[in-house]
N, C-alpha and C positions, 0 to 999 in steps of 0.2 A: 490198387494202382494208382490213386491220387498221390497217397504218401511218398511212392516210388518216385514221380513226376517232380514232387516237391524236393526231393532228395538230388534227383539227377539234374535238375536245370541250374541250381548252384553250381554243381561240379564242372559241367559244361561252361559255364559262365568263367568258371576259374581256370580252365584250359585254355580257352581263348584269349583270356586277359593274361596267362602266363607266357602265350606263344608272342603275343603283342610286346610283352616286355621283353622276352628272350631277342626277339628280333630290333626292337630299339635299342638294347644292349650291345648287340654284337654287330649290327650293320648302321652303316650312316651312308651319306653321300657325300661327293666332292665335285666342284665344277671344275673342270679343267681351266687354267690360265696360259697365256702366252708363254713359250719357253719351257713348259711343264714338259716331264717326260714320266713315263711308268715307273721306272726305277726311283725317282726323286719323291713321287708321291708315295711310293712304298715304304721309303725310310722315313717319310713324316710318320707314318701310320704304325711304323714297328714292325712291317710285313714284307713280304718279296714281292718283285714285279711278275713273278710266275703265278704268285697267288692271286694277285689282282685281276691278271688274264684270266685265270678260272673262276674267280667270282663274277666277272663281268662278260663271260663268255667271248672273249676276244682272241682272235686268231692271230694277230700280229701286235706288235708293240707301238704301234702309231696311234696317237690318240690327237684331237683337236680341239682348241680352246672352245669352250662354251659345253663340251662334252660331259655328260654328268655320269660318274663311276660310284659303283657300291664300293665302301672301303670298311674296314674294321671300325667299329662305333666306339663306345664310351670307355672302354678299356685304356684308350689311347688319348683321351681329350681329358681337359680339366677345366672346372666352372670356378672361376674368381671369386673369393670370398672375401668380406670386408676385413681389411688389415693385410690383405696379399700385396706383394710388390712382385715385378718380373723377377728380380733376384732372388726371392724366397721360393718362387715358383721352380724356377730353374734348378736350385740346390736341391730342391725336394725330389727332383727328377733325375739329378746326377747328370745335368747338361749345364750347358752355358747360356746366358741371357742371349747372345747373339745367335745362337742355335734356336731357341726357342721364337724370337722376333722373326727369322729368316723363314722358319717353316710356317709361319702364319701370316709372312708377309707385312709384318706389323713393325710401324717406322716409331712411333710414338714411344715414351717410357711411361706414359701414364696410362693405368689399366682402372676397370670399374667393375665392381660386383656384379656377377651375373653374365659377364664376358665368358666365351666358351674359347679356350685355346687346344689347339692339335700340340701333343706333346711326341717329338720327333724321336727316334731311337738313339738312346746313348751310345750305341755299339756301332753308328754308322761309320763305315771307312772313309768317307768324304765328309769334311766341313761345310757347314752350310754358310758358305762365303761367295760373294759374287765374283766371278772370274775376272769380271772388269776392273777387280781392285789392283789385279797386278802382282800379288803375292803367290807364293809355290803352294799350289793346292795339291790334296792328296787324295786320288781316287785309288785305281790299283797300282798307279805309278804316279810319283810326283810329276807337276807340272807348271809351268809358267802360263800366264795371259798369251804370251806371244806363241808359246807351242800349242796352246788351244785352238788357238785362230789359224795357225799353219796346219794343223790336223784338218780341221772342217774345209780349210780350202784344199786339201788333197783330196778330201771326200768329193768335194764338188767336181775338183776336176777328173777324178777318175769314174765316179759313179753318179753322174748328174743324168737325169733319164732312168736309171735303175731303180728296181725296188728299194724302200726304206731299209728293209735288212740287209740288201746289198752293201748299203752305204756305211751300217753299223759294222759289217764285216771288214769292210777295207779298213776302217779306222781300228779295228780290233787286230788286224795283221800289224799294223804299225806298232800296236802297244805289246804284241806277242814278242816282235823282234826286240823292243828295249829289254824285256824281260827274260829274253832267251839266253844271254850269255855270249853269244856267237855273233852278235850284230852291235852297233854302238847302244851306249845306255841313256839315252834321252830322244825325245821325239824329235827334235831338230836335227841331230844328228844322223838318226834313221833316215828321214825324210831325204837330207840333202849327201847322202852317202855316195861316194863315188868308188867303184872297184877297182884292184889294181891294174885292171887294162883301160880304166878310163871311163868306164860304164856307168852311166846314171842307175839307181835302183828304180827310180819313178819317173817315167816320161814327161809328166807334168814340168818336172823341174828343168828339163831338158828344153821343151818347146815353151816354157814361160805360162802354161795355164796355171800353175801354181799360183801366181800372182793376181788371179781372177776372186773375186769377192767370195766368201761362202755363203752359200744359200742357208735358208732357215733349217730346212730337213738336215743338212750337213751340219749345222750346228748341234742340233738335236741327237743326232746321229754320234757325233764325237762326245758328248757329254755322256750319252748312253754306254758307249764303249768304254770310255775311262771310268764310268762307273761299275763295270763288271761284264757287261752285256758281250757274249760272244758266240754269235752264230755259227762261228766255224769251230769252236772247241780247240783253239789253238794254232792255227793254219799260220804259216809263215810267207807264204806267196799268194798272188792272184794273177789273173790275166783273165783277157777277154777270149770268150770260147771261138772265135774265129783264128786265133792264133797258131802258127804253123811251129811254133818252137817245139822240137822235139824233148828237148830236156825238160821244159815246164810240164810237158803232157807226161812225161815219165814220172814224174813226183806223185807220191799218194794223196789222191783226190780227198779234201776235207769236206767240201760243200760245192754244190753249184746252185747259186741264186741270181735269178734272171738271167744275163748274158754272161756272167762272170763265173770262172772257176777258181775255187780256193784250195791250197795244197799245203800239206805239212813238207816240212825239208827231210834229207835223210840223213 
């Protein structure tokens, strides 16, 4: 019995140590910063926003600055070694220096041994650039700084007071129209479209609410939608559930979110 105990005790210790190592390798934490979205964080760690939701038991894509999230661990991080440079690390992982710096919120070109860097996914469809630079960004569709702001302002005007998911859905409808082939092919032209009968497609353009500044939630929602999040799965229309427009109600319903109804086309 004594010998069995001696043999079992190290075995149990080894199992516990192994579990600890497994957890430390495959799980880490990330503290949400202002402007972060689940999609953006997922791209930094080479995963998907749905996996992050599952990992953290989240029921929505809303996150808050200061919130601590479980994220994939050391497989997507790199510890700086003596002789390293940002260029060499970026080259090692097939990414650009700008992607590496942006993923880590790093401004300097100087690095030190022992620093830990998040390695962003090289296959991300959206480059890690600040939209404020004004260049053409590439999410699920190309867009400019001005178009990003316009989309966020439309979301503010149309879905202020609605759940965050509805805000993302409004932005997604605009993006779906750009991609559809039956509407104009830019965000700006979709939002400002006037049909053959002189009707505006979006009421805020007609009443001027489109000119109000975008809210923080609307900016995040626009960013998520441009990153590929679509709660409607392809809807081309939306309206308030109080609408009496028979034609809109005749369309196939894709989703009901808050007080809003999202529909496919015919």
